[in-house]
C-alpha atoms as one frame of an Amber mdcrd trajectory, in Angstrom:
protein
   0.034   0.018  -0.008   1.600   3.284  -1.072   1.213   6.712   0.654  -1.593
   7.738  -1.652  -3.781   4.793  -0.643  -2.856   5.146   2.864  -3.995   8.712
   2.714  -7.635   7.677   1.430  -7.658   4.610   4.018  -7.044   7.333   6.752
  -9.665   9.514   5.281 -12.354   7.096   5.287 -11.437   5.622   8.822 -10.571
   9.027  10.744 -13.045  11.257   9.234 -16.027   8.724   9.925 -14.802   8.285
  13.457 -14.683  11.923  14.571 -17.549  14.310  15.348 -18.753  15.994  12.196
 -18.653  19.620  13.568 -14.860  18.926  14.356 -14.212  17.369  10.945 -16.113
  20.136   8.996 -13.958  22.698  10.830 -10.775  20.966   9.810 -11.779  20.641
   6.395 -12.809  24.231   6.008  -9.367  25.380   7.580  -7.524  23.285   5.105
  -9.535  24.946   2.241  -8.729  28.339   3.587  -5.141  27.484   3.842  -5.105
  26.185   0.201  -6.629  29.376  -0.846  -4.084  31.530   0.943  -1.165  29.447
  -0.528  -2.551  29.422  -4.147  -1.056  26.920  -6.535  -2.112  24.946  -9.627
  -5.587  23.836  -8.570  -6.430  27.080  -6.991  -5.271  29.064  -9.914  -7.255
  26.678 -12.469 -10.394  27.362 -10.329  -9.765  30.864 -10.505  -9.362  30.835
 -14.213 -12.548  28.753 -14.600 -14.632  30.834 -12.473 -13.686  33.824 -14.248
 -15.079  32.389 -17.347 -18.355  31.585 -15.597 -18.795  35.039 -13.979 -17.457
  37.294 -16.646 -14.878  39.915 -16.702 -17.239  42.519 -14.905 -16.896  40.794
 -11.579 -14.405  42.754  -9.584 -11.312  40.798  -8.683 -12.093  40.957  -4.792
 -15.421  39.320  -5.362 -13.751  36.654  -7.502 -11.334  35.949  -4.838 -14.038
  35.540  -2.350 -15.978  33.251  -4.865 -12.855  31.166  -5.285 -12.390  30.844
  -1.264 -16.091  29.577  -1.042 -15.372  27.264  -4.017 -12.593  25.596  -2.238
 -14.675  25.290   0.863 -17.356  23.611  -1.170 -14.827  21.127  -2.566 -13.469
  20.495   1.033 -17.052  19.782   2.128 -17.575  17.365  -0.887 -14.481  15.395
   0.318 -15.467  15.497   4.083 -18.903  14.295   3.156 -17.714  11.516   0.877
 -15.354  10.131   3.455 -18.409  10.012   5.916 -21.041   8.730   3.467 -20.285
   4.895   4.280 -21.216   5.336   8.003 -24.504   6.942   7.456 -27.871   5.048
   7.746 -30.373   5.043   5.043 -32.569   7.626   6.736 -29.482   9.828   7.064
 -28.570   9.431   3.327 -32.283  10.165   2.362 -32.489  13.177   4.668 -29.040
  14.636   3.520 -29.874  15.100  -0.247 -32.849  16.711  -1.869 -33.722  16.472
  -5.411 -36.334  18.694  -7.254 -37.660  16.568 -10.124 -37.527  13.254  -7.971
 -41.007  12.433  -9.341 -39.681  12.388 -13.076 -37.006   9.669 -12.226 -39.801
   7.665 -10.020 -41.866   7.741 -12.985 -39.219   6.551 -15.543 -38.073   3.834
 -13.214 -41.689   2.459 -12.594 -42.288   2.432 -16.275 -39.237   0.400 -16.909
 -37.770   2.877 -19.293 -34.904   4.011 -17.335 -33.214   7.582 -17.313 -29.903
   9.169 -18.379 -28.878  12.106 -16.205 -26.010  14.262 -17.364 -24.159  15.650
 -13.975 -21.733  18.620 -13.496 -18.844  18.174 -11.200 -20.673  20.176  -8.639
 -22.144  19.747  -5.158 -21.975  16.120  -4.047 -22.370  13.522  -6.814 -21.671
  10.610  -4.488 -24.530  11.551  -2.246 -26.777  11.958  -5.141 -25.800   8.396
  -6.182 -26.326   7.078  -2.684 -29.775   8.773  -2.533 -30.835   7.255  -5.751
 -29.806   3.612  -4.222 -31.380   4.310  -0.954 -34.572   5.236  -2.695 -34.681
   1.796  -4.189 -33.889   2.475  -7.689 -31.381   0.600  -9.710 -28.317   2.928
 -10.371 -25.201   2.368 -12.702 -22.615   4.876 -13.489 -18.854   4.692 -14.765
 -15.479   5.717 -13.240 -12.236   6.316 -14.626  -9.416   3.755 -13.852  -7.313
   5.269 -11.455  -3.564   4.936 -10.497  -2.330   3.321  -8.234  -4.847   0.408
  -8.603  -5.257   0.111  -5.002  -6.926   3.568  -4.973  -9.099   2.666  -7.773
 -10.302  -0.535  -6.001 -10.972   1.431  -2.956 -13.124   3.957  -4.670 -15.128
   1.077  -6.324 -15.784  -0.675  -3.082 -16.750   2.770  -1.594 -19.271   3.522
  -4.299 -20.524  -0.075  -4.461 -21.085  -0.161  -0.776 -23.436   2.756  -1.282
 -25.548   0.529  -3.675 -24.238   1.777  -6.871 -23.079  -0.387  -9.733 -19.710
   1.031 -11.004 -18.135   0.105 -14.343 -14.504   1.048 -15.428 -14.174   3.456
 -18.231 -11.913   0.689 -19.688 -10.589  -2.572 -18.878 -13.721  -4.218 -17.896
 -15.142  -7.606 -18.969 -17.327  -5.905 -21.457 -17.219  -2.315 -22.891 -18.780
   0.016 -20.535 -21.112   1.613 -23.065 -22.523  -1.873 -23.885 -23.244  -2.501
 -20.109 -24.851   0.876 -19.785 -27.101   0.315 -22.797 -28.345  -2.892 -21.288
 -28.909  -0.963 -17.746 -30.810   1.662 -19.315 -32.959  -0.649 -21.234 -33.570
  -2.611 -18.133 -34.959   0.627 -16.276 -31.917   1.658 -14.348 -30.806   5.449
 -13.706 -27.646   6.067 -15.254 -25.895   9.480 -14.164 -22.857  10.495 -15.944
 -20.525  13.284 -15.190 -20.750  15.305 -18.305 -18.893  18.507 -18.121 -15.340
  17.446 -18.857 -14.052  14.999 -21.483 -11.345  12.745 -20.501 -10.923  10.865
 -23.680  -9.637  13.673 -25.841 -12.333  12.291 -28.192 -15.267  14.190 -27.081
 -17.741  16.579 -28.755 -16.774  20.147 -29.080 -19.338  22.470 -27.674 -19.726
  26.215 -26.654 -19.522  26.602 -22.833 -19.443  30.107 -21.204 -18.286  31.783
 -24.467 -15.382  29.307 -25.136 -14.891  26.120 -26.879 -14.400  22.776 -24.718
 -15.081  19.049 -25.195 -17.616  17.162 -23.556 -18.276  13.369 -23.468 -20.619
  12.022 -25.994 -21.766   9.155 -23.911 -25.166  10.665 -22.392 -26.463  11.820
 -25.822 -25.421   8.405 -27.360 -27.275   6.482 -24.743 -30.428   8.488 -25.115
 -30.207   8.257 -28.819 -29.668   4.566 -28.860 -32.281   3.552 -26.176 -35.004
   6.438 -26.413 -34.583   6.795 -22.565 -35.302  10.316 -21.280 -32.148  12.427
 -20.783 -31.921  14.985 -17.961 -29.395  17.537 -16.976 -28.715  17.956 -13.368
 -28.015  21.177 -11.540 -26.161  20.449  -8.187 -25.259  22.660  -5.300 -25.085
  22.772  -1.524 -27.410  24.309   1.127 -26.274  24.485   4.790 -28.220  21.420
   5.755 -28.007  19.202   2.502 -26.721  18.557  -0.886 -29.150  19.495  -3.572
 -30.043  18.950  -7.077 -32.633  19.790  -9.671 -33.444  18.162 -12.938 -33.997
  19.946 -16.322 -35.709  17.836 -19.044 -36.193  15.352 -20.605 -34.198  17.078
 -23.326 -35.631  16.937 -26.880 -33.951  13.994 -28.450 -33.453  14.536 -32.307
 -34.705  11.910 -34.571 -33.188  10.396 -37.818 -34.801  13.038 -39.827 -32.541
  15.667 -38.376 -29.313  14.305 -39.861 -26.762  11.435 -39.327 -25.956  10.000
 -35.773 -22.833  12.335 -35.511 -24.874  15.502 -36.171 -27.409  14.461 -33.548
 -24.863  13.500 -31.068 -23.503  17.180 -31.412 -26.774  18.922 -31.232 -27.732
  16.989 -28.114 -24.474  17.364 -26.495 -24.483  21.101 -26.994 -28.096  21.090
 -25.283 -26.474  19.355 -22.467 -23.674  21.977 -22.202 -26.260  24.704 -22.174
 -28.264  22.867 -19.262 -24.961  22.416 -17.323 -23.797  25.951 -17.787 -27.245
  27.202 -16.558 -26.914  25.369 -13.363 -23.303  26.260 -12.768 -24.002  29.840
 -13.440 -26.575  29.641 -10.503 -24.255  28.134  -8.035 -20.765  28.676  -9.196
 -19.316  28.447  -5.924 -20.309  24.675  -5.916 -18.594  23.805  -9.151 -15.516
  21.807  -8.430 -13.399  22.289 -11.507  -9.985  22.503 -10.639  -8.581  21.163
 -13.793  -8.101  23.020 -17.273 -11.456  23.237 -18.815 -11.350  24.992 -22.129
  -9.337  24.183 -25.397  -7.347  27.323 -25.080  -6.383  26.485 -21.594  -5.202
  23.060 -22.572  -3.311  24.451 -25.567  -1.405  26.784 -23.303  -0.830  24.229
 -20.620   0.638  24.956 -17.049   2.927  22.099 -16.515   0.960  19.992 -14.370
  -1.611  17.262 -14.547  -3.833  17.043 -11.573  -6.258  14.183 -11.020  -9.923
  14.356 -11.935 -11.976  15.859  -9.097 -14.132  12.772  -9.575 -11.460  10.735
  -8.448  -9.180  12.618  -5.976  -8.277  15.725  -4.177  -6.492  17.956  -6.605
């Protein structure tokens, strides 16, 4: 077991054992220290939030937004480490979803649903809530290095009731399994605001060009399942989300499949940007996001916020 894996093990064990107010204060202090020190992740968050809020926001207000963003990101990790120790009742009461009746109807009808998520709020709490509600849920996770960390994250999310598929290296291609799960009536949430493959769909996003994964659009087009876009944020007492949609899925008369995927992915990008603009402090994007940022580079390659603290 290397130091990275030991850090995660300590996080899950120690953070779960201590009183929440004590842990919350410690994580908040750590976020504030990261804000004061700056560094790659903080600088990228600042640059990303500047795109969201535009050039008009004064620098002092942007600085305060970055500080609140780091505190939100720290809260995500604190709550993620504590999730396995929560009861079903606590999981259900700790997350609120506006639009839950839409997913309930989809699951009851056996048609499943695809939900495009941002890296905002607490997506692990959202998945745990879906599982605790009694709905089948399947999603994917990038294969991390070292392997021990990846296996612990798989075990963590599976312990919450989620089926987790690796993005690559599984017994079957993840997309094939997702098709089966959607057709069987499962809820399939997919983080959709950042492409990890370099083969994503180019979209307009807050006035710039970026790439987003084609998976949510392809799943909806191949299965006919409803496709929603989630907005996710924090309230003082709970992680929250709301659903927009179902999005209009273009039919064959619109054009070839690749054209329909581009059109639908742009609709996803528009929905994600609307939610992020409402709650920018809860968007945990500490990585380069836009194509011009990636072209410039900054000499670092932080891990995805879906997989580990930056």
